[in-house]
C-alpha distance (Angstrom), angle and dihedral (degrees) to the residues before:
residue distance angle dihedral
M1 . . .
P2 3.93 . .
R3 3.85 88.3 .
L4 3.75 90.5 58.1
Q5 3.79 90.2 46.2
K6 3.82 90.9 52.8
L7 3.72 92.0 46.9
L8 3.72 91.2 49.4
R9 3.81 90.6 48.8
S10 3.79 89.0 59.3
L11 3.85 92.5 43.8
F12 3.75 90.0 53.2
G13 3.80 90.3 53.2
Y14 3.81 90.0 49.7
A15 3.75 91.6 45.6
S16 3.73 92.5 51.1
I17 3.75 91.3 54.5
V18 3.88 94.9 46.5
S19 3.77 91.8 44.2
S20 3.90 89.6 51.9
A21 3.78 89.7 50.7
V22 3.66 92.2 49.5
F23 3.77 92.5 50.4
I24 3.74 91.7 49.9
A25 3.84 89.8 50.5
L26 3.88 91.3 48.0
A27 3.87 95.6 44.1
P28 3.82 92.4 97.0
S29 3.88 93.5 47.8
I30 3.85 88.4 49.7
L31 3.82 92.0 51.9
R32 3.71 96.8 46.7
A33 3.86 101.3 33.0
P34 3.72 109.7 93.9
L35 3.68 122.1 -172.5
P36 3.82 114.7 -92.9
H37 3.75 115.3 -90.4
A38 3.83 129.2 -151.6
S39 3.75 110.9 -79.4
S40 3.76 136.1 143.0
R41 3.85 91.6 -87.7
F42 3.78 94.5 48.2
H43 3.80 119.1 87.6
A44 3.76 120.3 -175.9
E45 3.65 95.5 -137.6
P46 3.91 120.7 149.8
V47 3.74 91.3 -112.0
S48 3.79 91.6 51.0
L49 3.67 92.8 48.3
L50 3.86 91.8 48.6
L51 3.84 90.2 51.2
I52 3.84 91.3 51.7
A53 3.86 91.2 48.7
M54 3.78 89.6 49.0
R55 3.85 90.2 49.3
E56 3.74 90.8 53.1
L57 3.73 91.4 45.3
I58 3.82 89.9 53.1
L59 3.76 90.1 50.9
V60 3.79 97.9 47.1
M61 3.87 103.3 33.7
P62 3.91 99.3 70.4
V63 3.81 91.4 67.9
V64 3.85 90.2 45.7
M65 3.75 91.2 47.6
A66 3.76 93.7 45.2
V67 3.88 91.0 54.0
M68 3.81 94.5 43.1
T69 3.79 96.5 46.7
G70 3.85 93.4 42.1
L71 3.84 90.6 52.2
A72 3.83 90.2 46.7
W73 3.92 90.8 49.8
W74 3.88 89.7 48.2
A75 3.77 95.1 48.3
L76 3.75 92.2 44.2
R77 3.81 93.1 47.9
K78 3.81 93.5 49.4
G79 3.76 95.1 39.1
L80 3.79 95.3 -123.3
P81 3.84 119.8 176.4
S82 3.80 89.5 -117.8
A83 3.80 93.3 56.8
R84 3.85 95.0 100.9
S85 3.82 93.6 51.7
R86 3.79 92.7 44.7
A87 3.78 90.8 48.9
L88 3.84 90.7 50.7
A89 3.91 88.7 48.4
A90 3.90 89.7 50.4
S91 3.86 90.1 50.6
I92 3.80 93.0 51.1
S93 3.76 91.3 46.4
S94 3.85 86.9 53.8
L95 3.81 91.2 50.3
L96 3.79 89.4 50.5
M97 3.77 91.3 49.4
S98 3.79 90.0 53.2
T99 3.80 94.9 57.3
P100 3.78 98.3 73.1
F101 3.78 90.9 50.3
L102 3.80 91.2 55.3
V103 3.81 90.8 48.2
A104 3.85 90.1 46.1
G105 3.82 89.2 50.3
I106 3.78 91.9 52.4
A107 3.70 93.8 45.9
I108 3.86 91.5 48.9
V109 3.77 91.0 52.5
R110 3.87 95.7 42.0
Y111 3.71 96.5 48.1
S112 3.84 98.9 31.1
L113 3.76 91.5 -124.8
A114 3.84 95.0 154.0
G115 3.71 147.2 3.2
A116 3.82 134.0 -90.0
V117 3.67 94.8 -85.6
E118 3.82 93.5 57.3
V119 3.77 93.1 46.9
T120 3.79 90.1 48.9
G121 3.73 93.7 51.4
V122 3.73 92.4 49.5
L123 3.79 93.8 47.3
V124 3.80 89.4 47.7
L125 3.88 89.1 54.8
F126 3.87 88.7 47.3
V127 3.83 95.5 51.2
T128 3.86 93.1 42.2
L129 3.83 92.9 52.4
L130 3.83 91.2 41.3
S131 3.73 92.3 51.1
L132 3.78 92.9 47.6
G133 3.93 89.9 52.4
V134 3.77 95.8 45.3
A135 3.81 91.9 45.5
G136 3.76 89.5 52.6
L137 3.63 92.8 48.8
V138 3.76 92.8 50.2
A139 3.86 94.6 44.8
F140 3.80 95.8 45.4
G141 3.83 103.5 25.1
K142 3.74 103.5 89.3
R143 3.80 117.1 67.2
N144 3.86 95.9 -150.5
V145 3.86 95.2 55.1
P146 3.80 113.9 107.7
F147 3.63 111.3 -98.0
A148 3.91 117.7 -134.3
A149 3.80 94.3 -149.5
E150 3.79 91.6 56.6
A151 3.77 94.6 47.3
G152 3.81 94.3 72.1
L153 3.91 94.2 45.9
P154 3.68 119.2 101.6
H155 3.90 115.5 -119.1
V156 3.77 112.0 -100.2
T157 3.91 113.0 -151.4
T158 3.75 110.7 -132.4
N159 3.82 126.4 -148.2
A160 3.76 90.4 -107.0
E161 3.84 90.1 58.0
R162 3.71 93.9 48.4
L163 3.82 92.0 48.9
G164 3.80 89.5 47.3
S165 3.88 91.5 53.2
L166 3.84 89.0 53.3
A167 3.77 93.9 53.3
P168 3.79 114.6 108.6
T169 3.72 116.2 -107.7
M170 3.69 122.3 -134.7
């Protein structure tokens, strides 16, 4: 399990860099992309509202994912006590980020919005993000699994251990 944790630590670092770059590239779109308003072409159907929500999630999630995966990478790299919880949060953010790509893939196929290359690209993004999230939950989900960040740290003797070693033996 520690090998998977070390691999995920590296992947969280790369995901943070890529998510930051995606957010920087999407920043102009976020600033000038208002929510759709009622017009003759807009129909408030459940599918339309779901696609609008997924569009907003795709625009906002890269910054969330960049922060979460960056914090997880840093905590795992430094062996901080909060590393496990931050890794779980990064895994959950990856799972959340995969959701709009699944919905987009379904919408592309259902409404014939693009060709096979575009559908394949969207589904590859979905599978990649889903795999990162599931692997993170598997690697850091159990409390009793050996933790790779703690394996390299020297053992610090606590006061209770010092007092226990001074106790007389019978």
